[in-house]
LOLUM-923549 format. One line per 8 residues: number of its first residue (from 1); for each residue x, y, z of C-alpha. Coordinates in pm, 1 decimal. Example, Ala and Ser with C-alpha at 12.3 -4.5 7.8 and 13.67 -1.06 7.14 Angstrom:
// LOLUM-923549
1> 1230.0,-450.0,780.0; 1367.0,-106.0,714.0 .
//
This chain:
// LOLUM-923549
1> -1803.7,3424.4,6095.1; -1506.9,3180.3,6144.2; -1171.6,3295.1,6129.3; -850.0,3114.9,6011.1; -620.5,3070.0,6318.1; -234.7,2966.4,6295.9; -382.2,2607.1,6416.7; -608.8,2579.4,6091.7 .
9> -336.2,2684.4,5870.0; -73.9,2445.3,6012.3; -335.3,2156.3,5954.4; -419.8,2304.3,5598.1; -33.1,2263.0,5521.1; 11.8,1921.8,5654.4; -280.8,1819.5,5440.9; -108.2,1999.3,5128.3 .
17> 214.1,1808.7,5228.2; 37.7,1473.2,5251.0; -150.9,1505.6,4933.0; 182.3,1615.6,4758.3; 344.2,1292.8,4891.2; 81.7,1055.3,4781.7; 55.6,1204.3,4408.0; 452.1,1174.9,4387.2 .
25> 424.0,842.8,4503.4; 173.7,737.0,4243.7; 363.2,911.2,3979.7; 686.8,721.2,4093.4; 493.6,374.2,4083.1; 334.7,436.4,3754.4; 605.6,600.4,3560.3; 778.6,298.4,3448.6 .
33> 460.0,158.4,3303.4; 395.4,461.3,3136.9; 737.6,485.3,3002.8; 736.6,122.5,2867.6; 404.8,191.1,2693.1; 551.0,483.0,2526.2; 864.5,292.7,2403.0; 623.8,-5.3,2275.9 .
41> 432.4,258.6,2102.1; 718.9,404.7,1926.4; 883.4,70.4,1859.3; 548.9,-50.9,1704.5; 526.4,280.6,1509.1; 872.1,235.4,1369.6; 817.0,-129.1,1296.9; 483.3,-28.5,1075.3 .
49> 682.8,245.8,892.7; 1035.7,123.9,884.5; 963.7,-58.1,523.6; 893.0,293.0,383.0; 1251.4,406.3,476.6; 1428.2,81.7,356.4; 1287.2,23.1,38.0; 1586.7,-243.1,-27.5 .
57> 1411.8,-461.6,222.1; 1080.0,-466.0,49.3; 1280.9,-558.9,-285.2; 1413.0,-859.1,-112.3; 1053.5,-951.9,11.0; 952.8,-923.1,-372.8; 1191.8,-1212.5,-469.8; 1082.8,-1420.0,-169.2 .
65> 723.8,-1417.8,-352.8; 809.0,-1412.3,-683.0; 1155.5,-1604.3,-704.3; 1134.5,-1585.3,-1081.4; 1112.3,-1225.4,-1115.6; 1425.4,-1118.0,-1294.3; 1708.8,-980.3,-1069.4; 1889.7,-758.3,-1337.6 .
73> 2157.6,-706.7,-1067.1; 2483.0,-755.7,-1286.4; 2548.3,-371.4,-1314.2; 2868.1,-238.0,-1184.4; 2914.2,18.0,-902.5; 3075.1,327.6,-1014.0; 3305.4,403.6,-716.0; 3452.6,42.9,-651.8 .
81> 3422.1,-122.9,-1000.7; 3256.6,-422.8,-854.1; 2906.7,-574.6,-930.1; 2633.4,-421.6,-690.0; 2435.9,-742.2,-641.1; 2231.5,-552.8,-406.0; 2090.8,-322.9,-669.6; 1804.4,-537.4,-801.1 .
89> 1527.6,-438.5,-1047.3; 1256.3,-458.9,-752.7; 1467.3,-236.9,-568.7; 1473.6,7.1,-831.4; 1132.1,-8.2,-916.6; 1041.5,38.2,-562.7; 1266.0,358.1,-534.0; 1128.1,495.5,-857.0 .
97> 770.5,460.3,-702.7; 844.9,615.2,-403.7; 1103.5,853.3,-433.6; 1111.2,972.6,-788.7; 735.6,996.1,-833.2; 616.8,1020.5,-467.2; 349.8,769.7,-499.4; 179.7,605.7,-208.7 .
105> 284.1,219.5,-198.1; -53.2,109.0,-68.4; -286.8,118.4,-358.1; -300.2,-78.1,-658.3; -380.8,207.3,-897.5; -58.0,379.0,-808.3; 135.7,55.8,-877.9; -31.1,60.0,-1224.5 .
113> 71.6,404.1,-1275.9; 406.6,309.5,-1237.0; 391.5,7.6,-1454.2; 248.2,235.6,-1699.5; 558.0,464.6,-1685.3; 773.3,184.1,-1763.8; 547.4,76.4,-2070.5; 565.4,441.7,-2202.3 .
121> 184.5,488.1,-2134.6; 176.4,731.9,-1865.4; 480.5,945.2,-1770.6; 827.0,860.9,-1950.6; 1116.1,733.6,-1742.2; 1398.5,999.1,-1733.1; 1751.0,884.7,-1739.3; 1884.3,1161.7,-1511.8 .
129> 1650.1,1056.1,-1199.1; 1630.1,683.6,-1273.2; 1750.7,517.4,-937.0; 2101.5,383.4,-1017.4; 2196.0,641.9,-1245.4; 2450.2,807.3,-1014.1; 2567.9,490.6,-865.0; 2620.1,250.8,-1133.3 .
137> 2854.9,279.6,-1419.8; 2560.9,220.7,-1665.2; 2208.0,323.5,-1627.8; 1986.0,40.5,-1595.2; 1672.8,218.9,-1730.7; 1689.9,36.0,-2082.8; 1712.8,-298.2,-1942.7; 1457.7,-250.3,-1686.0 .
145> 1204.8,-108.0,-1936.2; 1241.7,-397.8,-2140.8; 1220.3,-648.3,-1852.8; 888.7,-473.9,-1759.6; 750.0,-475.7,-2108.2; 830.8,-849.8,-2178.0; 617.2,-922.1,-1870.6; 266.2,-1059.7,-1942.5 .
153> -38.0,-864.4,-1795.3; -106.8,-1138.4,-1571.2; 272.0,-1123.6,-1439.4; 231.2,-749.0,-1399.1; -75.7,-806.0,-1204.2; 94.3,-1061.6,-987.7; 376.1,-834.7,-905.9; 143.0,-532.8,-820.3 .
161> -48.2,-756.8,-582.7; 272.3,-859.8,-395.8; 411.9,-488.2,-397.6; 61.6,-376.6,-226.1; 80.6,-680.9,4.3; 419.8,-615.3,146.0; 333.9,-246.1,212.3; -1.4,-296.7,325.3 .
169> 16.4,-630.0,509.8; -314.6,-581.0,694.9; -500.5,-537.9,367.0; -740.8,-818.1,293.6; -690.1,-1038.1,33.3; -906.5,-949.6,-273.9; -1222.5,-1155.2,-343.7; -1234.6,-1377.1,-647.2 .
177> -1430.6,-1209.7,-924.4; -1767.9,-1347.8,-955.1; -1854.2,-1484.0,-1266.9; -2127.2,-1258.6,-1452.7; -2454.8,-1432.4,-1498.7; -2668.7,-1305.1,-1739.2; -3039.4,-1315.9,-1666.7; -3269.0,-1584.6,-1797.7 .
185> -3506.6,-1445.8,-2043.3; -3834.0,-1375.5,-1925.0; -4136.7,-1578.9,-2056.5; -4413.2,-1367.3,-2151.0; -4759.7,-1604.7,-2159.0; -4910.0,-1350.5,-2412.8; -4620.5,-1418.6,-2650.9; -4662.1,-1723.8,-2883.1 .
193> -4379.1,-1894.5,-3105.7; -4451.3,-1925.3,-3485.9; -4699.8,-1708.7,-3693.6; -4962.7,-1526.0,-3542.6; -5332.0,-1658.2,-3635.4; -5584.9,-1402.3,-3727.6; -5855.1,-1324.6,-3463.3; -6206.5,-1222.9,-3532.7 .
201> -6227.9,-862.3,-3576.7; -5828.8,-794.9,-3644.9; -5934.6,-639.3,-3991.8; -6092.7,-375.0,-3801.4; -5764.5,-253.5,-3669.5; -5664.5,-176.6,-4033.9; -5924.3,63.1,-4111.3; -5813.4,450.9,-4111.1 .
//
């Protein structure tokens, strides 16, 4: 049976040192690339979710796509007494949806619920928690509700579509509805138009 000698142990330690050096060298060479990949992933993740933390950015995008949508930014700041032009209806609508009702911004159904709130058909808007109540001299809730109520159904649907596309840019555009086509009536060769003609033997069918 072979016994390890001092020479064998010395060779083993040299191999261990060599492997450690090679491993350290590889980590040193690859570390910058790993660090860059990690940073890129973090930046990409932040960019994808940044809009959820800055709803005012999403509000401005609404006006880029719907320039005729009312701004309703004439309200005055409670602290400074100046007009808060950045506090728009789109901004308050988004903040109400995200932070007051805690609804996800990626789905049409949830935005329809928010529209229903403004129309008084789902949850009623509460003045104490409505965006702008604590920062503006006048609570904009009544004016905002009146604007949404005056929109046509087509305008509200367009607004919802824009909001969903802003928060979910990778969402495919909805297909155009396929017009319903009624099936053509089937023709039964045994059916005849006009009054039926009596056939020989039909009287037998009337007997009890």
